[in-house]
Every structure is written in structure tokens, then in C-alpha cells.
C-alpha positions as CSV (number, residue, x, y, z in Angstrom):
1,X,124.5,148.2,336.5
2,X,123.5,150.9,334.0
3,X,124.9,152.3,330.9
4,X,124.9,155.8,331.5
5,X,127.6,154.7,335.2
6,X,130.3,153.4,332.5
7,X,133.7,154.8,333.2
8,X,137.5,154.2,332.6
9,X,138.8,151.6,333.0
10,X,135.0,149.6,333.9
11,X,134.6,146.4,331.9
12,X,131.5,145.8,329.4
13,X,130.3,141.5,328.8
14,X,129.5,140.9,325.4
15,X,127.3,138.4,325.0
16,X,124.9,138.7,322.0
17,X,125.9,137.9,317.9
18,X,128.5,139.9,316.0
19,X,127.6,142.7,313.8
20,X,128.8,145.5,312.3
21,X,127.1,147.5,315.2
22,X,129.0,145.2,317.7
23,X,132.5,146.0,316.3
24,X,131.2,149.9,316.5
25,X,130.4,149.4,320.3
26,X,133.5,147.6,320.7
27,X,136.1,150.2,319.4
28,X,133.6,153.0,320.7
29,X,134.5,151.7,323.8
30,X,137.8,151.2,324.1
31,X,138.6,154.8,322.2
32,X,136.7,156.2,325.9
33,X,139.0,153.9,327.6
34,X,136.2,150.7,328.6
35,X,137.3,147.6,328.2
36,X,134.8,145.0,326.2
37,X,134.7,141.7,327.5
38,X,133.7,139.6,324.0
39,X,132.2,136.4,324.8
40,X,130.4,133.6,323.0
41,X,126.7,134.0,323.4
42,X,125.8,130.5,323.3
43,X,127.6,130.4,326.6
44,X,125.5,128.0,328.8
45,X,124.1,129.7,332.1
46,X,126.8,127.7,334.8
47,X,129.5,128.9,332.2
48,X,128.7,132.4,331.8
49,X,128.5,132.5,335.7
50,X,131.9,131.2,335.8
51,X,133.4,133.5,333.4
52,X,131.6,136.6,334.6
53,X,132.5,135.7,338.0
54,X,136.9,136.0,337.2
55,X,135.9,138.9,334.9
56,X,133.9,141.3,337.5
57,X,132.1,143.2,334.7
58,X,130.4,145.9,335.4
59,X,127.6,145.8,333.2
60,X,126.6,143.0,330.9
61,X,125.4,143.2,327.2
62,X,123.2,140.2,326.4
63,X,120.4,141.6,323.9
64,X,120.5,143.7,320.7
65,X,118.9,146.8,321.9
66,X,121.4,147.2,325.0
67,X,123.9,147.3,322.3
68,X,121.8,150.6,320.4
69,X,121.5,152.1,323.5
70,X,125.1,152.0,324.8
71,X,126.0,153.3,320.6
72,X,123.9,155.9,321.3
73,X,125.5,157.1,324.6
74,X,128.9,157.2,322.7
75,X,130.1,160.1,320.5
76,X,130.1,158.9,317.1
77,X,133.2,159.6,316.7
78,X,134.7,157.3,318.9
79,X,133.6,154.6,316.6
80,X,137.3,155.4,314.6
81,X,139.1,156.4,317.1
82,X,142.4,155.6,318.5
83,X,141.9,152.3,320.8
84,X,142.9,153.3,324.0
85,X,143.1,149.3,325.0
86,X,142.9,146.2,323.4
87,X,139.5,144.1,324.2
88,X,139.8,141.8,327.0
89,X,139.0,138.2,325.7
90,X,138.9,135.4,327.7
91,X,141.1,132.0,327.8
92,X,140.3,129.1,329.3
93,X,144.3,128.5,329.4
94,X,145.6,124.8,330.7
95,X,143.9,124.6,334.3
96,X,140.5,125.4,332.7
97,X,140.0,128.5,334.6
98,X,138.7,131.3,332.6
99,X,141.7,134.2,332.3
100,X,141.0,137.4,330.7
101,X,143.9,138.8,329.1
102,X,144.2,142.4,329.7
103,X,145.9,145.3,328.2
104,X,145.8,147.7,330.6
105,X,145.0,151.6,329.1
106,X,147.4,152.0,326.9
107,X,149.4,155.6,326.9
108,X,148.6,157.6,323.2
109,X,152.3,156.6,321.8
110,X,151.3,152.7,322.9
111,X,147.9,152.6,321.7
112,X,149.0,154.2,318.1
113,X,151.8,151.6,317.9
114,X,149.6,148.7,318.6
115,X,147.1,150.3,315.2
116,X,150.2,151.1,313.4
117,X,151.5,147.5,313.8
118,X,149.0,145.4,312.5
119,X,148.2,148.1,309.8
120,X,151.9,148.1,308.2
121,X,151.7,144.5,308.7
122,X,148.1,143.5,306.7
123,X,147.8,147.0,304.7
124,X,144.5,148.1,306.1
125,X,143.7,150.9,303.5
126,X,140.6,153.3,302.8
127,X,139.5,151.1,299.6
128,X,139.1,147.4,301.9
129,X,136.2,145.2,302.6
130,X,136.9,142.6,305.7
131,X,134.8,139.5,305.2
132,X,134.3,138.3,308.3
133,X,133.8,134.4,308.4
134,X,134.4,134.1,312.2
135,X,132.7,134.6,315.3
136,X,133.5,138.4,316.5
137,X,133.8,137.2,319.5
138,X,137.4,135.8,319.2
139,X,140.6,137.6,318.7
140,X,141.8,137.3,315.6
141,X,138.5,138.2,313.6
142,X,138.0,140.9,315.8
143,X,141.3,142.3,314.8
144,X,141.0,142.3,311.8
145,X,137.5,144.1,311.1
146,X,138.9,146.3,313.7
147,X,141.7,147.7,311.3
148,X,140.2,147.8,308.2
149,X,137.2,150.1,309.4
150,X,140.2,152.3,311.4
151,X,141.7,152.8,308.6
152,X,138.5,153.7,306.7
153,X,137.5,150.6,304.8
154,X,134.1,148.2,305.5
155,X,133.4,145.3,306.8
156,X,131.1,142.6,306.0
157,X,129.4,140.3,308.6
158,X,127.0,137.5,306.7
159,X,125.9,135.8,309.8
160,X,127.1,132.4,310.9
161,X,129.2,130.6,308.7
162,X,127.7,129.2,306.1
163,X,129.8,128.4,302.6
164,X,126.5,129.4,300.0
165,X,126.0,132.5,302.2
166,X,129.8,133.2,302.2
167,X,129.8,132.5,298.2
168,X,127.3,135.1,297.5
169,X,128.4,137.7,299.8
170,X,131.9,137.5,297.4
171,X,130.1,138.2,294.5
172,X,128.3,140.9,296.0
173,X,130.2,142.7,298.2
174,X,134.2,141.7,296.3
175,X,136.0,141.6,300.0
176,X,139.9,142.4,299.7
177,X,140.5,140.7,302.5
178,X,139.2,138.0,305.2
179,X,140.4,135.9,307.7
180,X,139.7,132.2,308.4
181,X,140.6,128.8,309.7
182,X,141.3,125.9,307.7
183,X,137.7,124.4,308.8
184,X,136.6,127.1,307.0
185,X,138.4,126.8,303.9
186,X,137.5,123.2,303.5
187,X,134.0,123.9,304.0
188,X,134.5,126.3,301.4
189,X,136.7,124.6,298.5
190,X,133.6,121.4,298.9
191,X,131.2,123.5,298.3
192,X,132.8,125.6,295.2
193,X,133.8,121.6,293.7
194,X,129.9,121.0,293.9
195,X,129.1,125.2,292.1
196,X,131.9,126.3,290.4
197,X,134.7,128.5,292.1
198,X,133.8,131.8,292.5
199,X,135.8,135.3,291.3
200,X,138.1,135.7,293.8
201,X,140.1,138.5,291.6
202,X,139.0,141.2,294.8
203,X,141.2,139.6,297.3
204,X,144.0,141.6,297.9
205,X,144.9,139.0,301.4
206,X,143.5,135.8,302.9
207,X,144.9,135.3,306.0
208,X,144.6,131.8,308.0
209,X,145.5,130.6,311.8
210,X,143.6,128.8,314.8
211,X,145.0,125.1,313.7
212,X,147.0,123.5,311.6
213,X,146.6,123.5,308.1
214,X,146.4,119.9,305.7
215,X,149.3,120.3,302.9
216,X,146.7,120.1,300.5
217,X,144.3,122.7,301.5
218,X,147.2,125.0,301.4
219,X,148.0,124.0,298.7
220,X,144.4,124.8,296.8
221,X,144.7,128.1,298.5
222,X,147.1,128.9,296.9
223,X,146.3,127.5,293.7
224,X,142.9,129.8,293.3
225,X,143.1,132.6,294.9
226,X,145.5,135.8,293.7
227,X,148.9,135.4,293.6
228,X,150.8,136.5,296.4
229,X,147.6,137.0,298.1
230,X,147.7,133.9,301.1
231,X,149.1,134.1,304.8
232,X,149.2,132.1,307.6
233,X,150.1,133.6,310.8
234,X,150.7,131.8,314.7
235,X,149.5,133.5,317.5
236,X,146.8,133.3,320.5
237,X,144.7,135.2,322.5
238,X,147.8,136.5,324.4
239,X,150.0,137.7,321.5
240,X,151.2,137.2,318.4
241,X,154.2,135.2,317.1
242,X,154.8,134.8,313.4
243,X,153.4,135.6,309.6
244,X,154.1,134.0,306.7
245,X,153.3,134.6,303.1
246,X,152.8,130.9,301.5
247,X,155.4,131.7,298.7
248,X,157.5,131.2,301.8
249,X,156.0,128.2,302.9
250,X,156.3,126.5,299.9
251,X,160.1,127.3,300.4
252,X,159.6,125.9,303.9
253,X,157.0,123.5,303.8
254,X,155.1,123.1,307.5
255,X,156.2,126.4,309.2
256,X,154.2,128.9,310.6
257,X,157.0,131.8,309.9
258,X,159.0,134.3,310.9
259,X,158.7,136.4,314.2
260,X,156.7,139.3,313.5
261,X,158.0,142.9,312.9
262,X,159.0,143.7,316.7
263,X,159.5,140.3,318.1
264,X,161.9,138.0,319.5
265,X,161.4,134.3,319.3
266,X,163.2,131.3,321.4
267,X,163.4,127.9,322.2
268,X,163.8,126.6,325.5
269,X,165.7,123.7,326.5
270,X,162.2,121.9,327.1
271,X,160.9,122.9,323.3
272,X,158.9,126.0,324.8
273,X,158.1,128.3,322.7
274,X,158.8,132.0,324.0
275,X,158.3,135.2,322.4
276,X,159.8,138.8,322.9
277,X,157.1,141.4,322.4
278,X,156.9,145.3,322.1
279,X,155.2,147.5,325.3
280,X,152.5,148.1,323.7
281,X,152.0,144.0,323.0
282,X,152.4,143.0,327.0
283,X,149.2,141.7,328.9
284,X,148.5,140.1,332.4
285,X,145.9,137.7,333.1
286,X,143.3,139.7,335.0
287,X,143.3,139.6,338.7
288,X,146.0,136.8,338.8
289,X,148.9,137.9,339.2
290,X,150.8,134.2,339.7
291,X,149.3,132.9,336.3
292,X,150.8,136.2,335.1
293,X,154.2,135.6,336.2
294,X,153.8,132.0,335.3
295,X,153.5,133.1,331.7
296,X,156.4,135.5,331.5
297,X,160.2,135.3,331.9
298,X,163.2,138.0,331.8
299,X,165.3,137.5,328.9
300,X,168.2,139.4,326.9
301,X,166.0,141.0,324.5
302,X,163.2,141.6,327.1
303,X,160.2,140.0,328.7
304,X,159.1,137.1,327.1
305,X,155.5,135.3,327.1
306,X,155.0,131.8,326.2
307,X,151.6,130.1,325.9
308,X,153.2,126.7,326.4
309,X,153.6,125.9,322.7
310,X,156.4,123.4,321.8
311,X,158.3,124.3,318.1
312,X,161.6,124.3,317.2
313,X,163.2,127.2,314.7
314,X,165.5,126.3,312.4
315,X,168.7,128.8,310.9
316,X,166.9,131.3,309.3
317,X,164.4,132.0,311.9
318,X,161.6,130.3,310.5
319,X,159.2,128.0,313.3
320,X,158.0,125.1,313.3
321,X,155.5,124.0,315.6
322,X,156.1,120.6,316.5
323,X,152.6,120.6,319.0
324,X,150.4,122.9,320.7
325,X,150.1,122.6,324.1
326,X,149.3,118.9,325.1
327,X,146.2,119.1,326.6
328,X,144.6,121.6,324.4
329,X,142.0,120.5,321.5
330,X,141.6,123.0,318.4
331,X,138.4,122.4,316.5
332,X,136.9,124.4,313.9
333,X,139.6,126.9,315.1
334,X,138.4,126.7,318.4
335,X,140.3,126.7,321.4
336,X,138.9,123.7,323.7
337,X,140.6,123.0,327.0
338,X,140.0,119.4,328.3
339,X,140.3,119.8,332.0
340,X,137.0,122.6,332.0
341,X,135.0,120.0,329.8
342,X,136.2,117.4,331.8
343,X,135.2,119.1,335.7
344,X,132.0,120.0,334.4
345,X,130.8,116.1,333.2
346,X,132.4,114.9,336.4
347,X,129.3,116.5,338.4
348,X,126.9,114.2,336.2
349,X,126.1,110.7,338.5
350,X,127.1,107.7,337.1
351,X,131.0,109.4,336.2
352,X,133.8,107.9,338.0
353,X,136.6,109.1,335.8
354,X,136.7,111.1,332.7
355,X,139.5,112.4,330.2
356,X,139.0,114.8,327.0
357,X,141.2,114.8,324.1
358,X,141.0,115.0,320.5
359,X,141.1,112.7,317.6
360,X,142.3,114.0,314.0
361,X,138.8,115.1,311.8
362,X,138.7,115.5,308.0
363,X,136.3,119.1,308.4
364,X,137.0,120.2,312.1
365,X,140.8,119.5,312.4
366,X,140.1,117.7,315.4
367,X,137.3,116.5,317.4
368,X,136.5,116.3,321.4
369,X,136.2,112.7,322.3
370,X,135.6,111.9,326.0
371,X,136.9,108.4,327.8
372,X,134.6,107.7,330.7
373,X,134.5,105.5,333.1
374,X,131.2,104.9,335.2
375,X,128.0,103.6,334.6
376,X,126.6,106.6,332.8
377,X,125.5,106.7,329.3
378,X,126.1,108.5,326.0
379,X,122.8,109.8,325.9
380,X,122.8,111.1,329.7
381,X,126.3,112.4,328.8
382,X,125.4,114.2,325.8
383,X,122.0,115.5,327.4
384,X,124.3,117.2,330.8
385,X,126.9,118.9,328.1
386,X,123.8,120.4,326.1
387,X,122.7,121.9,329.3
388,X,126.6,123.3,330.2
389,X,128.8,123.7,327.7
390,X,129.0,126.0,324.7
391,X,128.6,123.8,321.0
392,X,132.9,123.2,320.5
393,X,132.9,121.7,323.7
394,X,130.5,119.3,324.0
395,X,132.4,115.9,322.7
396,X,131.5,114.4,319.9
397,X,132.4,111.1,320.9
398,X,131.6,109.1,324.0
399,X,134.3,105.9,324.8
400,X,133.6,103.6,328.0
401,X,136.7,102.4,329.1
402,X,137.2,100.3,332.2
403,X,140.2,102.8,333.7
404,X,142.1,105.6,332.2
405,X,145.7,104.8,331.2
406,X,148.0,107.7,333.7
407,X,151.6,108.2,334.3
408,X,153.5,107.5,337.4
409,X,152.4,110.7,339.0
410,X,149.2,110.3,337.8
411,X,148.8,112.5,334.6
412,X,146.4,111.0,332.1
413,X,148.2,109.4,329.0
414,X,145.6,111.7,326.4
415,X,147.6,110.3,323.4
416,X,147.6,106.9,324.6
417,X,144.0,107.2,324.7
418,X,143.6,108.8,321.1
419,X,144.9,105.9,320.0
420,X,143.7,102.5,321.8
421,X,140.3,103.6,323.1
422,X,137.4,102.0,321.3
423,X,134.0,103.7,320.7
């Protein structure tokens, strides 16, 4: 479909690197009622085909010239106008099947409430400079960039994460805010140990999320950034649960905070976390009513959703995570769903059985590992993965076992694999 044929409710898949123009396009589309679908431009052809078949975009943008053409067609004022929806980010879910998280078009009052919620929590203002560390196809960095621009601030997009480049941007641009994952902090701290810590006094807010933060990294973060500037939050592609100043974390070690304003948290008898959210923050899984129904339940406080994570609440309402979804691997802040990787690698001849899991990694939080039954070699598997899986999803180690440990119902014991399988 040509750019000119887009209309309210259309979906536009974005498969280009992040940039200021990328964010302008996302905001302009949202202001006109068109849903951008941000995707990793590194997706392989097979991954791209599978995801696009699910979200059924009216247009696929896969080069910078298309970004420029679309922006030229949008009235300039739409780039800072009220977004009428959330971008449709795609999450694979525990089934490995891509799912678009869909807000639908919001009424003006709901759209204004969505914008105000982010602004009030993070304090976005016209003098903010947001330093973008993570790829803009992820929901959190895009949300922070959009909030900054809508408040009249500006963003700095240095490109793919590189500690030296980020340090230079801090020196040159004097950013006031940034979102990061713990792996970013670890790499920055290691670099600064070699070259010296830059002047960080311009920062008023640094927020991290996406993976558990090692206590030593958390303490270093608090130590070197301005007092009161550092935060952690817990959320998912589907929605946001908590926010927590680091000073609260010091008083409640290990917490990810209390419910954000307008939300209510609960934990069921199985330890699964549920969150009641305002109407403007609700979602469906696009064209998937069954999966949507599984994610929501009615409570006395209103509709609550869960992404399957486990945790516990203390008497003051502070949430502690007991574990992410059992089969989820978080590497460098990127969610990798083992089922998706397994389904792909099973297509290789010589793979009789396979299980993918995460193991602790000092740099990335976790790294992706595959236990394999069969005659395929590590070189065969690596070559096959490079053709069909984006870099974060590719196993970093292959461990060969005679059989996979399973429960009586046939479920793979991933935790056992991570403890006992040998390289």
C-alpha cells in the first residue's frame, strides 16, 4: 500500500533504525490515528514474515527514504500533537507466537490522561534532554523519548550502544534524563573505571528496568549520579506496574517499588502478579481474543492484567519479584522467549530435541543457552540461527545432552538444565 492510502486505524510496520525522525514519525502517525508497529530491523526474513502475518500492516517501512516521505506527508503540527493511541509493540509471549499489544484508538480525554500520567510521574519538561541508549523499537525508550518531545524538550540518539559514544554525548549534550537497562550501566561503569567518570551533574532522572539489577551496580548508580535522580520501574510491553526511587530501594532492598499512581497490585495464591490499571492503559492482543481473555480477570477494584510474572507484596505494598516468567530469558534487557527459539532450531536436520534457557551472565544479566539432543553440531546450529534469528535470540552456547529432563506431564525442567548440563 502507498503512503497516501493510510487512514485512521491503519497499521504501519517500522523496520528501520531509531533516530529523531523515527520518533517524529511515530508521533505523527499516532496523532492522526494510525498505529505504528515498531520492530527490530535486524529481524531475519523468516521472523519478519511470521510477525507481519500476525499484525497485518497496511504499510511496511524498511528504509530511511520512506520515513522521510511519510513525514513530509504529515502536517508538521502532528509531530507534537496529542497521540491518540499507544504504538503497537509486539511481544512473543510464552507461546513464542508474536502478539501485537493494541490500545485501540483512545478518546481525547483518555489520550490526555495517558500523556499526563507519564508526564506527572517522570516530570518531563521543556528543558529536558533525553539521552536514548536503547533501541527505539522497544517500548520504554520510545515512551521516554515521546514524553520528552511532547513536553517541548529534545532527544539525543547517538546510535547503537557504545560506552565511549554515550560518554561523549553526556559531555557534549548535557542530558537531563535517560532510560537504561542494567547491562548498559555495567558497561558504562567498566568504561568509566578506565577513563574516569564524566560530569553527571546535568541528570535529574535516570531510570532503569528490563532485568534484575545486581546490588553492586545499584549502589554504584546511586553513588555517582546526583542525589534523588535514580529510579527503577517494573513493567512489560503490555503495561506498567511500579516505580521506585533508589532511596526507597535502600530502605527496602530488592523491591521494584509500589504500584504507580492509579494502579492496584495483587498477588494470587500461586504468586502471580496482577495489576488493575486505568481505562486509558488497558490493552488487547491484536486479533487474539483468547490470549486477551487469558491476560485479564475481573477484581473488585476493576479489570486486572498479568503477564505471568511471580512476586510478593509486603505490608507496605512494596513488590518483590520472585522470578520472571519461568521460560523467559532477559538478556541485556531484551525479552527472549525460548519457545520461539526452539521452534526455529527444531527445523534444522540433526536436531531431535532442544530446550532453550538462560544462565547468569555478568555483562548481560542472562545469556541464551540451548541444550540439544541430536547429531547437529554447534557450528551447524550457529549458522542456522544466524539465518533465522535476530542477534539477541541466538544461543551463545550449545550443550549436548542424551535427553532432556522432563516432568511427568512432559514439561522440560529448564532450571535443572541450567544447573546440570555441561558445555
